[in-house]
N, C-alpha and C positions, 0 to 999 in steps of 0.2 A: 723144238721151237715152244715157247711157252706163250700162251694167248690169254689176254684178261679179258673176262666178261664185265659188262657195265651193267648195273642193275637199273631199272627204271627210276628207283629213287636216287641213284648217283647221278644218272642223267639229267634229271630235274635239278638237283643241288648244283650241278656244274654249269647251270644257266640263270644265275640269280639276277642279273641284268635284263633277262627279256621278260616280256609280258607273257601271260599265259597263253595266249593265242600263238604267240611265236615259238613258244616251247612245244606246243601240240604238233605245229607244222614240223619243226625239225624231228620231234620224236617220231611221227609218222614216217619221216624220209629215212630215219635210222632203223625202222622196223618195230618201234614200240608202238601199242595200242593204248593211248592213255585218254582219260577224261579230264575235262575241265576240273571236276570235283577231286579226282586224285591229285593233279598238281597242286591244288589248293592244300589239300591234306599232308602232302608231302613238306610243302614250304611251312605249314603251320605247325606240324610236328618238329621241323629243324629249329624254327624259332623258340620253341618252348624248350628244347634240348640246350639251346645257347644259354638259356636262363638258369638252367639247373647248375649248382655247384660244380665245379670241375671234379670233386672227389666222387661224385655219384657214378656209380657203375650198373651195369644190368643187375646185379645181385640186390641192389638197394632198391630197385624200382618194383612197384606193385605188379603182380602178375598180368593184371590187364595192360599196364603200360608196356611189360615186355612183349605181350602178345601183339600189341598194335606196332611197336618197334620191328617185330619180327614179319608182319603182314607187309609192312612198308618197305623192308628190306627184300623180301621175296617177291612181293607183287601180289595183288589180289587174285590173280587167276591161279598162280601156283600154290597160294595158300589154300584157296578153295578145294584144290585137287588133294592136297594133304588132310585137310579137315574131312573131306567126304571119305578119304581112305581110313581115317582113324575111326570114323563113324561106322563104316562097315566092319571094321576089326570088333569095335564094341558090340556092335549088332550081334555078330556071329558067337561072340563070347557069352553074350546073355541067351541067347536063343539055343545054344548046344548043351545038352545035359552033361554035368560033370561025371 
């Protein structure tokens, strides 16, 4: 049986007609822990993406734009875990003699 996982980003984007407070209530009921700022960020980035030319893909975006897109897709908490892990690996590589 295939299950689908909804990201926080997709959850917010699926409720364009609702105000931020209503989205936060529904998100909480669905098990998402979102903030007002996060909802605004998702919607703001979605509006910017709509204004981009249709031919624009991830490869054409700046690295910062790609990073922001990935953070919004994964969620801030999961992104922070991944960054912390990468930071730990980088520190161990720098600290260990070759």
